TORKOL-4160 file (C-alpha; in steps of 0.2 Angstrom, whole numbers, padded with zeros to 4 digits, m for minus):
350
<pt num="1" X="0000" Y="0000" Z="0000"/>
<pt num="2" X="0006" Y="0018" Z="m0004"/>
<pt num="3" X="0010" Y="0030" Z="0010"/>
<pt num="4" X="m0003" Y="0043" Z="0015"/>
<pt num="5" X="m0017" Y="0032" Z="0007"/>
<pt num="6" X="m0034" Y="0037" Z="0013"/>
<pt num="7" X="m0050" Y="0027" Z="0016"/>
<pt num="8" X="m0068" Y="0032" Z="0019"/>
<pt num="9" X="m0081" Y="0025" Z="0031"/>
<pt num="10" X="m0099" Y="0027" Z="0035"/>
<pt num="11" X="m0104" Y="0033" Z="0053"/>
<pt num="12" X="m0121" Y="0033" Z="0060"/>
<pt num="13" X="m0121" Y="0048" Z="0072"/>
<pt num="14" X="m0140" Y="0048" Z="0077"/>
<pt num="15" X="m0157" Y="0043" Z="0071"/>
<pt num="16" X="m0158" Y="0043" Z="0052"/>
<pt num="17" X="m0141" Y="0052" Z="0052"/>
<pt num="18" X="m0126" Y="0044" Z="0043"/>
<pt num="19" X="m0110" Y="0053" Z="0037"/>
<pt num="20" X="m0095" Y="0048" Z="0027"/>
<pt num="21" X="m0079" Y="0052" Z="0034"/>
<pt num="22" X="m0061" Y="0051" Z="0027"/>
<pt num="23" X="m0046" Y="0046" Z="0037"/>
<pt num="24" X="m0028" Y="0039" Z="0034"/>
<pt num="25" X="m0027" Y="0020" Z="0030"/>
<pt num="26" X="m0018" Y="0010" Z="0044"/>
<pt num="27" X="m0006" Y="m0003" Z="0037"/>
<pt num="28" X="m0008" Y="m0021" Z="0044"/>
<pt num="29" X="0001" Y="m0027" Z="0059"/>
<pt num="30" X="0010" Y="m0043" Z="0061"/>
<pt num="31" X="m0006" Y="m0054" Z="0061"/>
<pt num="32" X="m0018" Y="m0042" Z="0052"/>
<pt num="33" X="m0025" Y="m0042" Z="0035"/>
<pt num="34" X="m0031" Y="m0026" Z="0026"/>
<pt num="35" X="m0046" Y="m0029" Z="0015"/>
<pt num="36" X="m0053" Y="m0018" Z="0001"/>
<pt num="37" X="m0071" Y="m0020" Z="0005"/>
<pt num="38" X="m0082" Y="m0023" Z="m0010"/>
<pt num="39" X="m0099" Y="m0027" Z="m0002"/>
<pt num="40" X="m0107" Y="m0024" Z="0015"/>
<pt num="41" X="m0125" Y="m0028" Z="0019"/>
<pt num="42" X="m0136" Y="m0019" Z="0031"/>
<pt num="43" X="m0142" Y="m0030" Z="0045"/>
<pt num="44" X="m0156" Y="m0027" Z="0058"/>
<pt num="45" X="m0142" Y="m0022" Z="0070"/>
<pt num="46" X="m0138" Y="m0007" Z="0059"/>
<pt num="47" X="m0156" Y="m0004" Z="0055"/>
<pt num="48" X="m0161" Y="m0002" Z="0073"/>
<pt num="49" X="m0146" Y="0010" Z="0076"/>
<pt num="50" X="m0151" Y="0020" Z="0061"/>
<pt num="51" X="m0169" Y="0022" Z="0067"/>
<pt num="52" X="m0164" Y="0026" Z="0084"/>
<pt num="53" X="m0171" Y="0010" Z="0092"/>
<pt num="54" X="m0154" Y="0006" Z="0099"/>
<pt num="55" X="m0142" Y="0020" Z="0103"/>
<pt num="56" X="m0129" Y="0011" Z="0113"/>
<pt num="57" X="m0116" Y="0012" Z="0100"/>
<pt num="58" X="m0117" Y="0030" Z="0094"/>
<pt num="59" X="m0107" Y="0035" Z="0084"/>
<pt num="60" X="m0109" Y="0018" Z="0076"/>
<pt num="61" X="m0097" Y="0011" Z="0063"/>
<pt num="62" X="m0109" Y="m0002" Z="0055"/>
<pt num="63" X="m0105" Y="m0016" Z="0043"/>
<pt num="64" X="m0103" Y="m0034" Z="0050"/>
<pt num="65" X="m0109" Y="m0043" Z="0034"/>
<pt num="66" X="m0095" Y="m0040" Z="0022"/>
<pt num="67" X="m0083" Y="m0047" Z="0009"/>
<pt num="68" X="m0069" Y="m0040" Z="m0002"/>
<pt num="69" X="m0051" Y="m0043" Z="m0009"/>
<pt num="70" X="m0035" Y="m0044" Z="0001"/>
<pt num="71" X="m0025" Y="m0028" Z="m0002"/>
<pt num="72" X="m0011" Y="m0031" Z="0011"/>
<pt num="73" X="m0005" Y="m0043" Z="0024"/>
<pt num="74" X="0005" Y="m0043" Z="0040"/>
<pt num="75" X="0022" Y="m0052" Z="0040"/>
<pt num="76" X="0015" Y="m0067" Z="0050"/>
<pt num="77" X="m0001" Y="m0070" Z="0040"/>
<pt num="78" X="0000" Y="m0086" Z="0031"/>
<pt num="79" X="m0018" Y="m0091" Z="0026"/>
<pt num="80" X="m0021" Y="m0078" Z="0013"/>
<pt num="81" X="m0012" Y="m0067" Z="0001"/>
<pt num="82" X="m0014" Y="m0051" Z="m0009"/>
<pt num="83" X="m0028" Y="m0053" Z="m0022"/>
<pt num="84" X="m0037" Y="m0066" Z="m0013"/>
<pt num="85" X="m0056" Y="m0064" Z="m0011"/>
<pt num="86" X="m0062" Y="m0066" Z="0007"/>
<pt num="87" X="m0077" Y="m0064" Z="0018"/>
<pt num="88" X="m0074" Y="m0057" Z="0035"/>
<pt num="89" X="m0081" Y="m0062" Z="0052"/>
<pt num="90" X="m0082" Y="m0045" Z="0061"/>
<pt num="91" X="m0084" Y="m0052" Z="0078"/>
<pt num="92" X="m0070" Y="m0050" Z="0090"/>
<pt num="93" X="m0064" Y="m0066" Z="0099"/>
<pt num="94" X="m0050" Y="m0066" Z="0113"/>
<pt num="95" X="m0048" Y="m0085" Z="0109"/>
<pt num="96" X="m0044" Y="m0088" Z="0127"/>
<pt num="97" X="m0060" Y="m0086" Z="0138"/>
<pt num="98" X="m0071" Y="m0101" Z="0142"/>
<pt num="99" X="m0084" Y="m0096" Z="0129"/>
<pt num="100" X="m0072" Y="m0093" Z="0115"/>
<pt num="101" X="m0064" Y="m0111" Z="0118"/>
<pt num="102" X="m0082" Y="m0119" Z="0117"/>
<pt num="103" X="m0087" Y="m0109" Z="0101"/>
<pt num="104" X="m0098" Y="m0096" Z="0109"/>
<pt num="105" X="m0097" Y="m0077" Z="0109"/>
<pt num="106" X="m0083" Y="m0070" Z="0118"/>
<pt num="107" X="m0085" Y="m0065" Z="0136"/>
<pt num="108" X="m0073" Y="m0051" Z="0135"/>
<pt num="109" X="m0083" Y="m0039" Z="0123"/>
<pt num="110" X="m0086" Y="m0023" Z="0132"/>
<pt num="111" X="m0104" Y="m0022" Z="0128"/>
<pt num="112" X="m0107" Y="m0039" Z="0136"/>
<pt num="113" X="m0100" Y="m0033" Z="0153"/>
<pt num="114" X="m0113" Y="m0024" Z="0164"/>
<pt num="115" X="m0107" Y="m0007" Z="0169"/>
<pt num="116" X="m0092" Y="m0008" Z="0157"/>
<pt num="117" X="m0085" Y="0009" Z="0151"/>
<pt num="118" X="m0089" Y="0012" Z="0133"/>
<pt num="119" X="m0074" Y="0015" Z="0121"/>
<pt num="120" X="m0071" Y="0033" Z="0116"/>
<pt num="121" X="m0076" Y="0038" Z="0098"/>
<pt num="122" X="m0084" Y="0029" Z="0084"/>
<pt num="123" X="m0086" Y="0010" Z="0088"/>
<pt num="124" X="m0093" Y="m0005" Z="0079"/>
<pt num="125" X="m0088" Y="m0018" Z="0066"/>
<pt num="126" X="m0083" Y="m0004" Z="0053"/>
<pt num="127" X="m0087" Y="m0014" Z="0037"/>
<pt num="128" X="m0097" Y="0000" Z="0029"/>
<pt num="129" X="m0081" Y="0007" Z="0022"/>
<pt num="130" X="m0068" Y="0006" Z="0008"/>
<pt num="131" X="m0056" Y="m0004" Z="0018"/>
<pt num="132" X="m0057" Y="m0015" Z="0034"/>
<pt num="133" X="m0042" Y="m0020" Z="0044"/>
<pt num="134" X="m0045" Y="m0037" Z="0052"/>
<pt num="135" X="m0036" Y="m0051" Z="0062"/>
<pt num="136" X="m0031" Y="m0066" Z="0052"/>
<pt num="137" X="m0043" Y="m0077" Z="0062"/>
<pt num="138" X="m0057" Y="m0066" Z="0056"/>
<pt num="139" X="m0053" Y="m0069" Z="0037"/>
<pt num="140" X="m0061" Y="m0083" Z="0027"/>
<pt num="141" X="m0053" Y="m0086" Z="0010"/>
<pt num="142" X="m0066" Y="m0088" Z="m0004"/>
<pt num="143" X="m0066" Y="m0097" Z="m0021"/>
<pt num="144" X="m0059" Y="m0086" Z="m0035"/>
<pt num="145" X="m0076" Y="m0087" Z="m0044"/>
<pt num="146" X="m0086" Y="m0081" Z="m0029"/>
<pt num="147" X="m0098" Y="m0066" Z="m0031"/>
<pt num="148" X="m0093" Y="m0054" Z="m0018"/>
<pt num="149" X="m0110" Y="m0046" Z="m0016"/>
<pt num="150" X="m0117" Y="m0063" Z="m0012"/>
<pt num="151" X="m0102" Y="m0067" Z="m0001"/>
<pt num="152" X="m0107" Y="m0052" Z="0010"/>
<pt num="153" X="m0121" Y="m0063" Z="0016"/>
<pt num="154" X="m0109" Y="m0076" Z="0023"/>
<pt num="155" X="m0111" Y="m0070" Z="0041"/>
<pt num="156" X="m0130" Y="m0071" Z="0041"/>
<pt num="157" X="m0130" Y="m0088" Z="0032"/>
<pt num="158" X="m0117" Y="m0094" Z="0045"/>
<pt num="159" X="m0129" Y="m0088" Z="0059"/>
<pt num="160" X="m0143" Y="m0098" Z="0052"/>
<pt num="161" X="m0133" Y="m0113" Z="0049"/>
<pt num="162" X="m0129" Y="m0113" Z="0068"/>
<pt num="163" X="m0148" Y="m0111" Z="0071"/>
<pt num="164" X="m0153" Y="m0126" Z="0059"/>
<pt num="165" X="m0140" Y="m0137" Z="0067"/>
<pt num="166" X="m0146" Y="m0133" Z="0085"/>
<pt num="167" X="m0164" Y="m0136" Z="0080"/>
<pt num="168" X="m0159" Y="m0153" Z="0074"/>
<pt num="169" X="m0171" Y="m0153" Z="0059"/>
<pt num="170" X="m0173" Y="m0170" Z="0051"/>
<pt num="171" X="m0180" Y="m0176" Z="0035"/>
<pt num="172" X="m0199" Y="m0178" Z="0035"/>
<pt num="173" X="m0201" Y="m0167" Z="0050"/>
<pt num="174" X="m0213" Y="m0152" Z="0050"/>
<pt num="175" X="m0204" Y="m0135" Z="0054"/>
<pt num="176" X="m0212" Y="m0118" Z="0057"/>
<pt num="177" X="m0203" Y="m0102" Z="0053"/>
<pt num="178" X="m0210" Y="m0087" Z="0062"/>
<pt num="179" X="m0206" Y="m0072" Z="0052"/>
<pt num="180" X="m0202" Y="m0070" Z="0033"/>
<pt num="181" X="m0189" Y="m0057" Z="0033"/>
<pt num="182" X="m0171" Y="m0061" Z="0027"/>
<pt num="183" X="m0167" Y="m0073" Z="0042"/>
<pt num="184" X="m0184" Y="m0081" Z="0041"/>
<pt num="185" X="m0181" Y="m0085" Z="0022"/>
<pt num="186" X="m0164" Y="m0091" Z="0025"/>
<pt num="187" X="m0171" Y="m0103" Z="0038"/>
<pt num="188" X="m0184" Y="m0108" Z="0026"/>
<pt num="189" X="m0171" Y="m0112" Z="0012"/>
<pt num="190" X="m0160" Y="m0122" Z="0024"/>
<pt num="191" X="m0174" Y="m0132" Z="0032"/>
<pt num="192" X="m0181" Y="m0137" Z="0015"/>
<pt num="193" X="m0163" Y="m0142" Z="0011"/>
<pt num="194" X="m0164" Y="m0154" Z="0026"/>
<pt num="195" X="m0180" Y="m0162" Z="0019"/>
<pt num="196" X="m0192" Y="m0154" Z="0031"/>
<pt num="197" X="m0210" Y="m0148" Z="0026"/>
<pt num="198" X="m0210" Y="m0129" Z="0031"/>
<pt num="199" X="m0224" Y="m0118" Z="0036"/>
<pt num="200" X="m0220" Y="m0099" Z="0037"/>
<pt num="201" X="m0230" Y="m0088" Z="0049"/>
<pt num="202" X="m0230" Y="m0070" Z="0043"/>
<pt num="203" X="m0243" Y="m0056" Z="0045"/>
<pt num="204" X="m0239" Y="m0047" Z="0029"/>
<pt num="205" X="m0248" Y="m0054" Z="0013"/>
<pt num="206" X="m0234" Y="m0050" Z="0001"/>
<pt num="207" X="m0221" Y="m0059" Z="0012"/>
<pt num="208" X="m0232" Y="m0074" Z="0013"/>
<pt num="209" X="m0233" Y="m0075" Z="m0006"/>
<pt num="210" X="m0214" Y="m0073" Z="m0007"/>
<pt num="211" X="m0211" Y="m0087" Z="0006"/>
<pt num="212" X="m0221" Y="m0099" Z="m0005"/>
<pt num="213" X="m0210" Y="m0094" Z="m0020"/>
<pt num="214" X="m0195" Y="m0098" Z="m0009"/>
<pt num="215" X="m0202" Y="m0116" Z="m0006"/>
<pt num="216" X="m0214" Y="m0115" Z="0009"/>
<pt num="217" X="m0226" Y="m0129" Z="0010"/>
<pt num="218" X="m0239" Y="m0118" Z="0018"/>
<pt num="219" X="m0240" Y="m0100" Z="0025"/>
<pt num="220" X="m0252" Y="m0094" Z="0039"/>
<pt num="221" X="m0257" Y="m0076" Z="0044"/>
<pt num="222" X="m0254" Y="m0077" Z="0063"/>
<pt num="223" X="m0267" Y="m0062" Z="0065"/>
<pt num="224" X="m0281" Y="m0072" Z="0057"/>
<pt num="225" X="m0284" Y="m0084" Z="0071"/>
<pt num="226" X="m0277" Y="m0094" Z="0085"/>
<pt num="227" X="m0258" Y="m0098" Z="0080"/>
<pt num="228" X="m0258" Y="m0116" Z="0088"/>
<pt num="229" X="m0274" Y="m0121" Z="0080"/>
<pt num="230" X="m0268" Y="m0115" Z="0063"/>
<pt num="231" X="m0252" Y="m0125" Z="0065"/>
<pt num="232" X="m0261" Y="m0141" Z="0071"/>
<pt num="233" X="m0273" Y="m0140" Z="0056"/>
<pt num="234" X="m0258" Y="m0141" Z="0044"/>
<pt num="235" X="m0249" Y="m0155" Z="0054"/>
<pt num="236" X="m0263" Y="m0168" Z="0056"/>
<pt num="237" X="m0267" Y="m0162" Z="0074"/>
<pt num="238" X="m0249" Y="m0166" Z="0080"/>
<pt num="239" X="m0241" Y="m0149" Z="0080"/>
<pt num="240" X="m0224" Y="m0144" Z="0073"/>
<pt num="241" X="m0208" Y="m0154" Z="0076"/>
<pt num="242" X="m0198" Y="m0138" Z="0076"/>
<pt num="243" X="m0203" Y="m0119" Z="0077"/>
<pt num="244" X="m0190" Y="m0106" Z="0074"/>
<pt num="245" X="m0193" Y="m0088" Z="0080"/>
<pt num="246" X="m0186" Y="m0076" Z="0067"/>
<pt num="247" X="m0195" Y="m0061" Z="0073"/>
<pt num="248" X="m0194" Y="m0049" Z="0088"/>
<pt num="249" X="m0212" Y="m0050" Z="0095"/>
<pt num="250" X="m0213" Y="m0059" Z="0112"/>
<pt num="251" X="m0230" Y="m0065" Z="0109"/>
<pt num="252" X="m0224" Y="m0077" Z="0096"/>
<pt num="253" X="m0214" Y="m0086" Z="0109"/>
<pt num="254" X="m0229" Y="m0089" Z="0120"/>
<pt num="255" X="m0240" Y="m0094" Z="0105"/>
<pt num="256" X="m0227" Y="m0106" Z="0099"/>
<pt num="257" X="m0225" Y="m0117" Z="0114"/>
<pt num="258" X="m0243" Y="m0123" Z="0112"/>
<pt num="259" X="m0240" Y="m0127" Z="0094"/>
<pt num="260" X="m0227" Y="m0140" Z="0096"/>
<pt num="261" X="m0228" Y="m0158" Z="0094"/>
<pt num="262" X="m0222" Y="m0170" Z="0108"/>
<pt num="263" X="m0203" Y="m0170" Z="0108"/>
<pt num="264" X="m0204" Y="m0153" Z="0098"/>
<pt num="265" X="m0190" Y="m0140" Z="0099"/>
<pt num="266" X="m0193" Y="m0121" Z="0100"/>
<pt num="267" X="m0178" Y="m0111" Z="0095"/>
<pt num="268" X="m0177" Y="m0092" Z="0098"/>
<pt num="269" X="m0166" Y="m0085" Z="0084"/>
<pt num="270" X="m0170" Y="m0067" Z="0085"/>
<pt num="271" X="m0168" Y="m0056" Z="0100"/>
<pt num="272" X="m0184" Y="m0051" Z="0107"/>
<pt num="273" X="m0189" Y="m0032" Z="0109"/>
<pt num="274" X="m0192" Y="m0023" Z="0119"/>
<pt num="275" X="m0179" Y="m0030" Z="0131"/>
<pt num="276" X="m0185" Y="m0036" Z="0148"/>
<pt num="277" X="m0202" Y="m0043" Z="0142"/>
<pt num="278" X="m0206" Y="m0060" Z="0149"/>
<pt num="279" X="m0219" Y="m0074" Z="0146"/>
<pt num="280" X="m0229" Y="m0085" Z="0158"/>
<pt num="281" X="m0224" Y="m0103" Z="0156"/>
<pt num="282" X="m0231" Y="m0119" Z="0164"/>
<pt num="283" X="m0216" Y="m0130" Z="0166"/>
<pt num="284" X="m0227" Y="m0145" Z="0165"/>
<pt num="285" X="m0230" Y="m0142" Z="0146"/>
<pt num="286" X="m0211" Y="m0145" Z="0144"/>
<pt num="287" X="m0211" Y="m0160" Z="0156"/>
<pt num="288" X="m0226" Y="m0169" Z="0149"/>
<pt num="289" X="m0222" Y="m0166" Z="0131"/>
<pt num="290" X="m0203" Y="m0167" Z="0132"/>
<pt num="291" X="m0202" Y="m0150" Z="0124"/>
<pt num="292" X="m0185" Y="m0142" Z="0121"/>
<pt num="293" X="m0182" Y="m0123" Z="0122"/>
<pt num="294" X="m0166" Y="m0116" Z="0115"/>
<pt num="295" X="m0159" Y="m0102" Z="0106"/>
<pt num="296" X="m0144" Y="m0097" Z="0096"/>
<pt num="297" X="m0134" Y="m0081" Z="0093"/>
<pt num="298" X="m0120" Y="m0077" Z="0081"/>
<pt num="299" X="m0110" Y="m0092" Z="0073"/>
<pt num="300" X="m0094" Y="m0102" Z="0076"/>
<pt num="301" X="m0079" Y="m0103" Z="0065"/>
<pt num="302" X="m0085" Y="m0119" Z="0057"/>
<pt num="303" X="m0102" Y="m0112" Z="0053"/>
<pt num="304" X="m0093" Y="m0097" Z="0044"/>
<pt num="305" X="m0082" Y="m0108" Z="0034"/>
<pt num="306" X="m0097" Y="m0119" Z="0029"/>
<pt num="307" X="m0107" Y="m0104" Z="0024"/>
<pt num="308" X="m0092" Y="m0097" Z="0014"/>
<pt num="309" X="m0090" Y="m0114" Z="0005"/>
<pt num="310" X="m0109" Y="m0115" Z="0001"/>
<pt num="311" X="m0109" Y="m0098" Z="m0007"/>
<pt num="312" X="m0093" Y="m0100" Z="m0017"/>
<pt num="313" X="m0099" Y="m0117" Z="m0023"/>
<pt num="314" X="m0116" Y="m0112" Z="m0029"/>
<pt num="315" X="m0124" Y="m0123" Z="m0016"/>
<pt num="316" X="m0136" Y="m0109" Z="m0011"/>
<pt num="317" X="m0142" Y="m0094" Z="m0022"/>
<pt num="318" X="m0143" Y="m0078" Z="m0012"/>
<pt num="319" X="m0147" Y="m0067" Z="m0026"/>
<pt num="320" X="m0166" Y="m0068" Z="m0023"/>
<pt num="321" X="m0164" Y="m0060" Z="m0006"/>
<pt num="322" X="m0153" Y="m0046" Z="m0011"/>
<pt num="323" X="m0165" Y="m0032" Z="m0015"/>
<pt num="324" X="m0154" Y="m0018" Z="m0021"/>
<pt num="325" X="m0136" Y="m0012" Z="m0020"/>
<pt num="326" X="m0130" Y="0006" Z="m0017"/>
<pt num="327" X="m0113" Y="0013" Z="m0019"/>
<pt num="328" X="m0105" Y="0019" Z="m0003"/>
<pt num="329" X="m0108" Y="0037" Z="m0008"/>
<pt num="330" X="m0126" Y="0034" Z="m0007"/>
<pt num="331" X="m0126" Y="0025" Z="0010"/>
<pt num="332" X="m0140" Y="0036" Z="0017"/>
<pt num="333" X="m0152" Y="0030" Z="0003"/>
<pt num="334" X="m0146" Y="0013" Z="0006"/>
<pt num="335" X="m0151" Y="0014" Z="0025"/>
<pt num="336" X="m0168" Y="0022" Z="0020"/>
<pt num="337" X="m0171" Y="0007" Z="0008"/>
<pt num="338" X="m0166" Y="m0006" Z="0021"/>
<pt num="339" X="m0179" Y="m0001" Z="0033"/>
<pt num="340" X="m0193" Y="m0002" Z="0020"/>
<pt num="341" X="m0203" Y="m0018" Z="0023"/>
<pt num="342" X="m0204" Y="m0021" Z="0005"/>
<pt num="343" X="m0185" Y="m0025" Z="0004"/>
<pt num="344" X="m0174" Y="m0040" Z="0009"/>
<pt num="345" X="m0155" Y="m0037" Z="0011"/>
<pt num="346" X="m0148" Y="m0020" Z="0005"/>
<pt num="347" X="m0130" Y="m0021" Z="0000"/>
<pt num="348" X="m0118" Y="m0006" Z="0000"/>
<pt num="349" X="m0103" Y="m0008" Z="m0013"/>
<pt num="350" X="m0087" Y="0001" Z="m0012"/>
């Protein structure tokens, strides 16, 4: 890289306020990789910050779903070289704590520690930029033929892979996906790939139609009647073997417990908002019906590597859930588009 080279990045400074700033490019350290970002997708995390629903990270450097091309490497980097296409897991891991060693989110992230002092200045994954400096362990080499816009969705695909594995979906089982946004559709695609029949619960008619186009066996409108009754009517009275919550409404959790078959699994994939809300639960429902309640967040290194390989090999086609791409210079328009219910993933290119 040349001396005095500059980069640009987007910063969310307040509700519906995003700025582009320019700063000097930092060369990679011993174990670091400098990536020329080519595509970064806007997730619900960035959308909530943009709308002002989550202000913890202001000023926010968004962009944790990203892919690009290696521009420079530190002297101790061995797994990638300049010119390689890569996807980046923007999650920091210390690699030493109990959770890191078991494949879970790191215990030492500042925002996971109650009362911890926030870092000064802009903070966040910082992938909405022309360049991203990452540690080698965060870098996943892609096949040369990989579409980098598609590869920006490696991270969400990896998260859904973890969820599908935890739910233990088996061929011939009935699975219900609650919510037909991007993550719900990815669950639908992967559950179908495992041989399940998939019911999608979604209040919006347009998204129900789109879920059918993505392969849903049936769709239901949860506002049109009792949720459990609708599910049992489509499963010969048994209930669903698996229900995945891919929406933020707490009512869906309570409704889903009563819609499970004996031995059913309920997986909470999405974080529930507002935080702090609870449900009443009769523990005998779990005991008598041998129901399993679980959840997932984020992904492991193995999940990320598998997702990267699926995208690069063409095992999954992500183009249908990429609604539109904007250049970095139009990042404000990209955010506005991303919070429109009519869109799936919006990608920012640089």
